[in-house]
NUKOLVO-199368 format. One record per atom (N, C-alpha, C, O, CB): z, y, x; residue in one letter. Coordinates in pm, whole numbers, plus 50000, padded with zeros to 5 digits. Glycine has a CB too. Layout:
ZYXA ...
//
This chain:
606617356524913M 607387357524787M 606087356324613M 605047362324584M 608347376124812M 606707348124559T 606137347524431T 606507357824327T 607527364624336T 606407335524382T 605507358824215I 605987368624117I 606827365124063I 607477373924007I 605307372824033I 607257351824048Q 608397347123973Q 609617353924059Q 610487361724020Q 608447329823963Q 609377348024193E 610677351324256E 611037366224263E 612217369324251E 610677345924394E 610027376424284M 610087388724255M 611127392124109M 612227397724108M 608567392624243M 610417387024006K 610757388923876K 612497385423868K 613177392123791K 609737378923781K 613217372823967E 614557369123970E 615247381724055E 616347386024021E 614737353824039E 614367388224191K 615317396024265K 615257410524182K 616147419024192K 614877396924435K 614207411924108K 614407427423992K 615667424023902K 616597432023899K 612797430723857K 615697412723832Q 616977410323761Q 618277410623866Q 619237418123845Q 616867395623683Q 618237404223949E 619317403924036E 619587419124080E 620797421524080E 619017394124158E 618907428324113K 619177441024180K 619507449024059K 620397457424070K 617947447124270K 618867447223938G 619017455223816G 617967467223865G 618317478923850G 620757460423782G 616817464423916Y 615827475223915Y 615087477523762Y 614997467923686Y 614707471324031Y 614687487523733S 613657493723622S 612457494823708S 612367497323828S 614107509623549S 611567492423619Y 610107496423673Y 609867509623731Y 609437510323846Y 609127495823566Y 610057517923679A 610487532623775A 610797534123883A 610117539823969A 611397539323748A 612257527823904Q 613037528124034Q 611887520424098Q 611147526324176Q 614697520824041Q 611737510924076M 610567500124174M 609547506624242M 609327506724363M 609657489224084M 608687514424113S 607947522624151S 608287533624253S 607667533624359S 607587526624054S 609187542724230E 609667552824339E 609927548824443E 609387554724537E 610657559424318E 610907536824475L 610947530824598L 609997523524671L 610217521324791L 611747524324593L 609147520124627S 607847510524696S 606697519524691S 605657514424734S 607397495324605S 606617532824645G 605657541624611G 603767530424537G 602577532924556G 605537552324791G 604417519724462V 603457513024394V 603597521124277V 604667525524236V 603607497724378V 601907523824198P 602297529924059P 602987521123970P 603097508823974P 601107534523983P 603417529123892L 604267524123776L 603527515723679L 604067505123647L 604867535623700L 602497518223632G 601487513123579G 601077499223641G 600907489923562G 600507522623585G 600917497123764T 600417488923837T 601527475923845T 601227464023840T 600057496223965T 602847481723858I 604137469923877I 604157463923712I 604417452023695I 606037478923932I 603897471723610Q 604167464823489Q 603167459723444Q 603227456023327Q 604707471323396Q 602237458423498K 600827451723468K 601037436723550K 600827426123492K 599337462423540K 601427437323669I 601977427323749I 602837416223702I 602577404223714I 602607433123834I 604187422823634F 604957418123611F 604677408623465F 605157397823432F 605817427423627F 603777417023399S 603587412723236S 602617401723261S 602237394723168S 602917425623118S 602337400623342G 601117390423386G 599757394423347G 598947385623317G 601287376223323G 599457405223346E 598207412523289E 597167411423407E 595967408923397E 598537429423245E 597857413723513T 597117414023642T 597617401223718T 598747399323763T 597397428223728T 596467392623722V 596837376823769V 596767377723917V 597697372823981V 595687363923711V 595417385524002S 595837384224142S 595647399924189S 594687407424201S 594857372324233S 597147400924213P 597477418124256P 596687419424427P 596207410524497P 599767421824270P 596807431524446R 596097434024574R 597087427024711R 598247424324683R 595877452324587R 596647424624838F 597757421924910F 598877429024953F 600027425124975F 597417418524992F 598207443824966D 599097452025050D 600137458024923D 601047466024945D 598147465225147D 599787452224785T 600637456524659T 601877447224713T 603037450024744T 599897452324481T 601267437224710L 602557429024726L 603237426424829L 604287420124816L 602457418724691L 602867429924935Q 603527438025064Q 604647446025050Q 605747444325103Q 602627447225123Q 604277455624967A 604987468824931A 606187462524857A 607287463324911A 604037480224832A 606087457824765L 606857450524663L 607837437424722L 608987435224683L 605747445024558L 607247431024804E 608147422724874E 609037433124969E 610217433524934E 607287410924961E 608797439025048K 609627449625161K 610797455425045K 611967457525075K 608367465825243K 610327457124929L 611557465524872L 612387455724818L 613527459924797L 611217476624759L 612177442724786F 613207432524747F 613797426324850F 614767419024829F 612727422724667F 613197428624998A 614227425225109A 615317431925169A 616257428025238A 613667423225200A 614887444925117E 615747453325185E 616877458825050E 616687458624928E 614737466425269E 618137463725135P 618757472825026P 618667483925073P 619007488225183P 620117471024985P 617927491524943V 617507502324984V 617847513324859V 617257524224859V 616027500225026V 618817509924753M 619267514424634M 620807513124638M 621277501824649M 618607506924521M 621467521524631V 622667521124589V 623167524424420V 622907535124367V 623197529624682V 623747515624366R 623527517424209R 624077523224116R 623747521523998R 623557509124158R 625147532324163E 625467538724113E 625117555624073E 625177560923962E 626177535024151E 624707561824216E 623737570024223E 622007568724288E 621687566624405E 624427578524281E 621247570624185I 619957565424204I 619177576824302I 619007588724277I 619227562824052I 618727568324434S 617837575324526S 616707579324492S 615827573424555S 617587569324624S 616197589024396Y 615157594724317Y 614497600924472Y 615237606324555Y 615727606924172Y 613227599424490Q 612917608224562Q 611517617624572Q 611037624124665Q 613157602524652Q 611037615124416V 610087626424365V 610927639024367V 610657647824449V 609487623724211V 611777640224294R 612587652724354R 614137650924386R 614777640724359R 612507664724249R 614587661124440G 615747661224496G 616857658424394G 616607663424284G 615887673524563G 618077651324400Q 619077649824330Q 619597664224317Q 619767671624414Q 619957639824385Q 619897668224164G 620307678624165G 619487688724094G 619887699224044G 620557680624277G 618397684424098S 617217692724011S 616867688823888S 616097696223827S 615937692724071S 617297677523830Y 616747671223721Y 617117674023640Y 618267678123658Y 616697661223708Y 616647674523494T 616457681723377T 616367671023260T 615687660823260T 615187690723390T 617367676423142V 617057668823042V 615797661523005V 615647650122962V 617307675122962V 614617674423044E 613167668123014E 613177656123094E 612867645523039E 611847677823054E 613497656323227D 613237643723320D 614017631823262D 613597620323272D 613737646423479D 615367635323191Y 616117623923134Y 615297617423021Y 615427605223012Y 617507628523079Y 614597622522948R 614217620322798R 612777611922843R 612517601322786R 613977637222690R 611867617522950A 611087610023012A 611017598523120A 610087596923199A 610617616523039A 612257590323108L 612447578323138L 611977569223089L 611717571322970L 613297576223139L 611687557623130P 611547541923055P 612677540122972P 613867542022997P 611537528423160P 612157536322878E 613687532622755E 614647520522820E 615767517922776E 613027524422563E 613997513322934D 614857502622971D 615467506723086D 615777498323170D 614207489922988D 615737520523107Q 616577525823214Q 617597533823182Q 617497545123136Q 615907532623298Q 618837526423211R 620157534323134R 620697540823292R 620977535623400R 621637520723031R 620667555523236V 621217565123351V 621667575023229V 621367575823110V 619947572223487V 622607582723325E 623557593323295E 623047606423388E 622817604823508E 625187588023332E 622887618523328L 622427631723392L 623487641323413L 623797648623319L 621397638523310L 624117642223529I 625477650723544I 625087662223631I 624837659723749I 626777642023615I 625027672623594D 624827684623674D 623147685323756D 622897690623864D 626157684123792D 622437680023686G 621347677723750G 620947664223849G 619857662023901G 621317688623812G 622127656323858V 621997640123936V 621887629623856V 622587630123755V 623217635524022V 621127618823872F 620907610823806F 621917600123854F 622187598723974F 619597608723803F 622607590623727Y 623747581123776Y 623027568723705Y 622617569723589Y 625527585123720Y 622897558223770D 622527545923710D 623537538423678D 624447535223754D 621727538823782D 623377534523536M 624337528423454M 623807516023452M 622637516023413M 624577534223320M 624377502423487A 624457491123467A 624647486523333A 625427493323266A 625227487623538A 624087475923274S 624177470723144S 625757467523124S 626187459323205S 623187457523126S 626537471723045P 627837470123006P 628137454223015P 627177447622976P 628047476522861P 629217446623055S 629497433423016S 629817430022897S 630397439822850S 630317429023077S 629777422922832F 630327415322683F 631737419022622F 631967420822502F 630487398822707F 632717420022738L 634117422422715L 634447439122721L 635447444022669L 634957413922830L 633467446322791H 633307463022804H 632857465022658H 633397474022593H 632027469622931H 631867457122602Q 631307463422459Q 632547457922328Q 632977464222231Q 629387455422420Q 632837444822373K 633777442522276K 635047448622253K 635727446722153K 634007431822283K 635497459822395I 636677470722367I 636257480922313I 636957485622223I 637407475722478I 635107487222344A 634587496822309A 634737496022139A 635417503022065A 633257497222376A 633877485322107G 633597480521932G 635247486221893G 635577496821840G 633227457321890G 636127474421941E 637457474021873E 638047488021836E 638567491021728E 638467466721964E 637877495921945I 638487510121971I 637777516621879I 638357524721806I 638347516922117I 636347514021864H 635637522721761H 636087519021626H 636377528021546H 634087521221768H 636177504721590R 636407501121459R 637807507021413R 637977512021302R 636337486021447R 638687505921503Q 639967512021455Q 640157527921400Q 640857533521316Q 640837510321570Q 639347531021478I 639107547721464I 638027550321328I 638157559721250I 638257554721630I 637227542721323A 636387544921194A 636887541621074A 636577548220975A 635227538321196A 637737530821065N 638757525220953N 639427535520943N 639417539020825N 639677512820978N 640227544721030F 641347553521006F 640417567120929F 640817572820827F 642287557521171F 639337570120987I 638877582120933I 638437581720787I 638667590820707I 637807586621012I 637627567420753M 637117562820631M 637937563120532M 637617569220430M 636667551320637M 639317555620544E 640367553020466E 640897567220418E 641497566520311E 641397544320542E 640797581320480R 641357592420458R 640327599920415R 640557611520383R 642057597320560R 639347596120409G 638077605020363G 638027617620462G 637917629420428G 638227610720192G 638137612420601G 637717628020694G 636637628920731G 635787620020732G 638347631420823G 636537641520770N 634997645920805N 634607643420941N 633397644120964N 634737661120784N 635537640121056C 634947633821197C 634327626021186C 634577619621084C 635627629021287C 633437621721249Q 632467609421270Q 632677605421422Q 632567612121524Q 630757613421238Q 633087589821398P 633087585721539P 631607578221565P 630707576921482P 634447575321569P 631617572821733F 630457566621786F 630867559221884F 631947560621941F 629457575021829F 629767548221916V 629707542222021V 628397537922094V 627277534522054V 630387533421997V 628887539222197S 627497541222353S 626707530722276S 627157522522197S 628007534522577S 625377532522315P 624757543322356P 624367554522251P 623547553122161P 623687538622421P 625317569322285V 624407580122206V 624617589922317V 625657590022383V 624907585722035V 623627598222336D 623307607522432D 623877617222358D 623857619822237D 621867609322477D 624497623022470V 625497639622455V 625267646922532V 625657645722648V 626997640922469V 624507657622483Q 624087667022576Q 625337678022562Q 625567685522467Q 622507672822542Q 626257676022719L 627447679822659L 627497697522662L 627817705322573L 628727671922745L 627017700122808D 627237715022821D 626247725122742D 626347737322752D 627137718322969D 625157717622652C 624207726722563C 623477729422683C 622887740122668C 624837740822471C 623277724822791D 622247731322900D 621237721722894D 620977713322808D 622807733523062D 620517725323045E 619537712923042E 620037705723186E 619227702623273E 617667718023040E 621337703623196R 621407693423330R 622107688523289R 622787685723387R 621697695923468R 622737683123180T 623957671223175T 623447666123048T 623287673022948T 625787676423170T 623177651823060M 623187644222949M 624107627222945M 623527617022982M 621617643022928M 625367627122900V 625967617122908V 626317606422800V 626117610122684V 626787621322954V 626667597022812Q 626527586522722Q 627737580522740Q 627797571822827Q 625377577522740Q 629167584322650P 630697581822648P 630547569022572P 629697566322487P 631737594122573P 631847559322631D 631747545122553D 632097548422393D 631447544522296D 632967532622622D 633407557522392V 633437560122256V 633877576922229V 634417583722316V 634497549122190V 633537581822094G 633777594722087G 633737599421949G 633177592721863G 632907601422167G 634137607221930I 634627614321790I 634417628121763I 635177636621811I 636017613321772I 633237631521674V 633027646021690V 633547651021526V 633467643521429V 631197650021739V 633977662221521C 634417668421411C 633667683121363C 634317691721304C 635847670121441C 632727684321383H 631607697321387H 630437687421353H 629957678221420H 631367707621562H 630077693021208D 628757686321167D 627457688721270D 626807679721323D 628367692421018D 627257703321286D 626457713921348D 626337704621482D 625147704321512D 627247730821361D 627037697721563K 627057691021683K 626077676321674K 625517670321767K 628667688321716K 626087674021570I 624997659021519I 623977662721495I 623687671921419I 625247649921390I 623097654121575K 621747657921591K 621067643921560K 621647633021565K 621407664621743K 619437646621518K 619267629521472K 618957621521616K 618637609621616K 617697626321345K 619097630421756W 618857622021874W 620547620321928W 620797613822030W 617667630621997W 621387625421865G 622747620921935G 623767632721907G 624177635321793G 622557618422111G 624157639822022V 625337652622017V 624977662222084V 624557660422199V 626737650222071V 625037673122035Y 624597684322123Y 625847690422120Y 626337694022014Y 623337693722078Y 626377691822222G 627727701422246G 629127689622299G 628977677622322G 628207710922060G 630037695122305A 631207683822357A 631977678022236A 632467684522144A 632437691022462A 631987665522250P 632797660622158P 634247661522132P 634877663622236P 632587650722166P 634917660622031D 636647663122042D 637257654222106D 638107657122190D 637457663321917D 636817638722068F 637537628122179F 636287621922223F 635217620222164F 638747615622115F 636787618022378V 635977607422436V 637127592422476V 638357591422468V 635167615322588V 636187583722513L 636947577822566L 636117567022684L 635147561322634L 637767572322456L 636357564122819E 635567557722896E 636187546922925E 637417547222922E 635147564022996E 635437533322963I 636367525622989I 635507520623115I 634387515423119I 636867515922871I 636507524323223I 635947519323350I 635977506123406I 636777497523366I 636417525823436I 634867503623527S 634577495523599S 634917503023755S 635067514923783S 633197491023560S 634977489723845P 634847493723997P 634047504024014P 634257515124062P 634317483424086P 632527496223940S 631327511024012S 631707523323925S 631437533923983S 629177508223982S 632187524523818T 632377538823748T 633567546723780T 633657558923761T 632437537323600T 634597537923838K 635927546223849K 635717557323876K 635697565523784K 636847542623937K 635427562724046R 635387569924059R 634347583923970R 634797595223952R 635457565524155R 633507581323943K 632737590123850K 633747593423708K 634097605023686K 631217581523806K 634057585023641D 634757587223520D 636217592223575D 636857598323489D 634777573223423D 636697591123669C 638317598323695C 638007610223737C 638717619123690C 639407591523815C 636967614323826T 637017627623893T 635757636123860T 635887648323853T 637127625724049T 634477630223837K 633287640323800K 633547642623622K 633517652823553K 631457631923846K 633737631323593K 633677631823396K 634837639823351K 634757645723243K 633917614223301K 635867640623420L 637277641923376L 636817660323419L 637137669423342L 638827630423482L 636327661923503S 636097679823502S 634917681123413S 635087688323315S 635667688223672S 634177677623422K 632757679323334K 633347678023156K 632837686323081K 631397663223386K 634207669723104Y 634717667322990Y 635527679622945Y 635417685022835Y 635457655322998Y 636577684223072M 637457694723054M 636827704923017M 636867709322903M 638187697823153M 636097710223122D 635427721123100D 634167723022991D 633637734022973D 635057723723219D 633927716122952A 632977715922833A 633447716622721A 632577717822634A 632237705822822A 635007716322666G 635567718322582G 636247703622525G 637177703722444G 634727725922511G 635817694222564V 636377683522510V 637927684922505V 638627688422600V 635937671922582V 638257682322407R 640007682022353R 641157672022401R 642347673922422R 640067678922195R 640247658622412E 641287648322452E 640047638822523E 638867639322487E 642367640422305E 640547630822622Y 639867623322709Y 640857610022749Y 641907610922813Y 639457632922832Y 640427601022710W 641247585022742W 640097579022840W 638897576922820W 641527572522571W 640937576922956I 640327567523065I 640827554023022I 642047554823008I 640807571123225I 640437543222997L 640757527622996L 640467523323106L 639347525123151L 640097519122900L 641657514923190D 640957504123328D 641677495423245D 642877495323220D 641397505123530D 640627486723199P 641367470423117P 641987460623194P 642877453023156P 640237460123046P 641337461223336Y 641767450223413Y 643097456523503Y 643797447923557Y 640427444323510Y 643377466223516Q 644917470323535Q 645987470523413Q 647217470323414Q 644907484623589Q 644977471123301Q 645937472823171Q 646447484923164Q 647587486223119Q 647127463823163Q 645717496323209K 646317510723224K 645527519123128K 644327517423109K 646217516923380K 646257528523069L 645407540223011L 645907553723025L 647057557223002L 645197538522869L 644917561423067M 645547575523089M 645137583822972M 644067580422921M 645057582923229M 645497589622942V 645417599122801V 645577616322884V 646577620522942V 647157594222659V 644267623722864Y 644447634522905Y 644227646322721Y 643147648922669Y 643217635623052Y 645037648822692F 645037655422576F 645427669422616F 646587673322621F 645927649022474F 644217677922650F 644077689722703F 644717701322653F 644797712322708F 642937691722707F 645227697422526E 646187711222473E 647617708022476E 648517715222435E 645877716122309E 647727695622533S 649387695022582S 649607697522709S 648757695722795S 650097681722567S 650607701322727E 651647703322867E 651427692722953E 651287694723074E 653317703222838E 651397681022901L 651897664922955L 650747662822980L 650137664122874L 652647652422858L 649967660023072C 648577658723091C 648467655323223C 648867664223298C 647777670423058C 647997643523287P 647547632023170P 649197622823156P 650027622423247P 645847618923247P 649317617423046V 650347602823027V 649497593123030V 648397593222975V 651247600622885V 650087581923111I 649847568923133I 650527557023057I 651717554223043I 650087567823255I 649357550623011Y 650287538422894Y 649897525022949Y 648857524323014Y 649707538422697Y 650577515222931G 650547502422903G 649607498422810G 649147507022735G 651677498822867G 649187486122800L 648237481322680L 649447472422610L 649097462722544L 646617471022732L 650827475322621D 651927466722566D 652387472222465D 653407467122417D 652977464022647D 651607488122376Q 652327495922293Q 651297501522242Q 650327500922318Q 653337504422343Q 651027509122098P 649997513622024P 650067530122082P 651137536122095P 650247510321849P 648957535122108V 648767548122166V 648147556622089V 647007555222046V 648137547922279V 649187569622062P 648407577721944P 647467587322004P 647737593322108P 649407586221844P 646017589421918I 645347601821966I 645757616021922I 646147618521808I 644027600521934I 645637624322010G 646487637322028G 645967646421874G 646587651921784G 645997646822205G 644377644121909I 643907653521848I 643917650921658I 643407659021580I 642507655021923I 644697636521611Y 645167632921474Y 646727639521502Y 647387635921404Y 645047613921432Y 647277644521558D 649077647521591D 649637633521586D 650847633521564D 650057658521455D 649087621421599G 649827609521606G 649697602021506G 650197590721503G 651027611121623G 648987607121406A 648677600121268A 647887586321306A 648197575221264A 647677610621162A 647097588521368L 646267574121429L 646837570421546L 646897579121633L 644637575621466L 647267560021569E 647347550821660E 646417538421690E 645937530821605E 648397547221640E 646237537821834I 645267526821864I 646347514821911I 647277516721989I 644037531521991I 645967500121836Q 646777489921889Q 645947483222003Q 644727484221986Q 647227479821776Q 646327476522115F 645787470522206F 646237459222212F 646247454322325F 645807475822307F 646747451322103E 647007435822138E 646077425922145E 646147415422209E 647797430322055E 645157430222073H 643757420022074H 643037425322228H 642507416122291H 642437423821905H 642977437422285I 642497440322360I 643267434622488I 642667428322575I 642277452022336I 644687437222493K 645287429222607K 645037414822622K 644777409922732K 646647430322600K 645097408122514K 644737393122471K 643457386822535K 643377375022567K 644527392522313K 642237397922553W 640687398122588W 640867396022722W 640377386222778W 639767411922555W 641587405022783V 641437405922917V 642327397522972V 642017395023089V 641557418422966V 643157392922942E 644097381723026E 643277369522997E 643347361123087E 645847379622969E 642467366022886E 641577354522911E 640577354122986E 640087343623028E 641117350522820E 640077367423014E 638837365123096E 638657361323234E 637527359923281E 638207375023092E 
//
């Protein structure tokens, strides 16, 4: 297998250099030099190790098979030490791989963020909306760091230069088949326990929105995308319109 073929396999499988190093046993610096072209003639045993990595399905994308330490023991320090090109979330000491979002995913997140931001700006509100990627140290501990697709923070002391320290008031996740289980179970529990006031789970392909307003007795409420949906923390004064999003999904 040539280096070019390995590059194509790397892109196909979605591996980062750090993941390749852990799964193959080849030092991270050696891999980076080979793939950047700095090392022109790699050692034969190094090439063999990399070929074996690409020939075998050794990794599940949602939960990373880290081997240096056991899953459940990782910390925010480990999270911040990862290479910049490696997108993961840390939940209760476990790393979860995050594939790059699709264009439609980001388009939907951007549209919902736009509507929220316009509402807040037009009324001179104090809350601050954000769109992924923004680090959120959800529990203010050293074992969880997530990146919600869209969020609203209404307490300035939670906003740090690097991200958000503590629970946002509002969080929205746009699910895909690979993240559905995590977003609908693990994150639902984490957000509720951390003190998030309202959590939306949007499934664009089924055109369904689940709204968990934890301060309401009616929870969850399920909506289609054929109607505006009120955000509970604003007592219904802010409604998100989905007509454009519905059209984009149907055209996909």
